[in-house]
N, C-alpha and C positions, 0 to 999 in steps of 0.2 A: 403222319408223326412230322413234323418239325425238321428241319435239315440237320440241325443238330445232331438229333437222336438218329444213326446211323444202321445200317446191317451185316457190319460187322465189327470184332475184336479186336483191339491194338495188342502186335504182336506180346508187349509186353502186359497186357493183360492178362492173356492166354498163359503167359510162362508162371504167370504170379499164382491161378488157379490150377496147374497143372503142375506148382510148387517145382520147375525149374527151369536152368539158368535162360535168357530171352534170345541168345542166340541158339539154343538148338530148335526154338518155335520158326524163328529167322529163316535158317538152314533149311526150310522146309514150305514154310508159306509166308514169304517174307515179311513185311512190316504189319500187313493187316490179316486177318481172320475172320471170313467172313466165317456168317453161322453155319451155313450147308456143310461149310471144311471142319467142323468142331471135331466129330466124330472121326475122320481122317487122321487128322491132325496129332489126337488124343493115338491113335492105332500107330501114327509115324513114329513119336516121340516117347511114348511110355511103352510099345510093344503090349497096350490093352483094346483088344477087339471085345464089344461087346455089343449083343444085337440090342439090348435093350436100352443102354445108355444112347446112344446115337449121336449124336447135337448135343442133346442134354448135359447137363456136370453132374457128376455127384454132391451129395452132400459136402463133404467135405472142399470138392473143387469149388462148390458156391461161396463156400466160409472164405476160402482165402482169396477171390474175385473180390468179394464184398468187401473185403478188411474186417469182417469183423474180428473181433478176441474172444479169447477162450469163457472169461466170463461176463460177455456181454452180448450175448448172441442175439442178433438182431434186434438191436435197443428202436427202430422204431416200429418195432413189429410188421413189418411187412409182409413178410411170409407165414403170418398167420392162419392157420384156416385154410393150406395150399393140400393139392393129393400130392405125396413122395413116394413112386412106386417102388415096391425093391427088385432089385436083379436076384433074381431068384439063383443062378451062379454063386453069385458071390452073397448073396444077403444085403447087398450097398443100399442105401438110399440112393434114389435118383429123383435130381427137380428138371422137370420141365422146362424146355428152351424160353418157352412164354413169360413165364415165370418167373426164370432168371432175368431178364430183358426187363420184364415188368418191372423189379426190383431194383436191378441196376439201372435205370435211368431217375428212379425215390432218390438211391442214395450217391448216385455222380453229379444228378441234374438238378433234383428237387422239382421233376415233374410226375406228376401221376396222369397218366394219360387215361384211366377209367378204366382198367382191363379188366376189374371186376364190379364194379357200379354198374 
């Protein structure tokens, strides 16, 4: 993966996904949230602990991270065909972290690493 594609999200990106002020994320994680920290940051900031979500994203979090509008969900159809699991405790859809990263690279950098090829 080229160096501009990274193993972290910026605090502002996670704040957008979690729909909280960026200073709440920065107070816990600093400016960067590494991929293996997402679940811990969710628990610390949102008080949500789920053994099912882990470091993935709920569908709503993924939509906010990508900046999808309510009437224009996934305009590039990047997420068509992925498997969304349901958290049996809450019924929320969970998007696996690998799928989130793949989609984010396409939307943010117009880079497709061939993840599904």
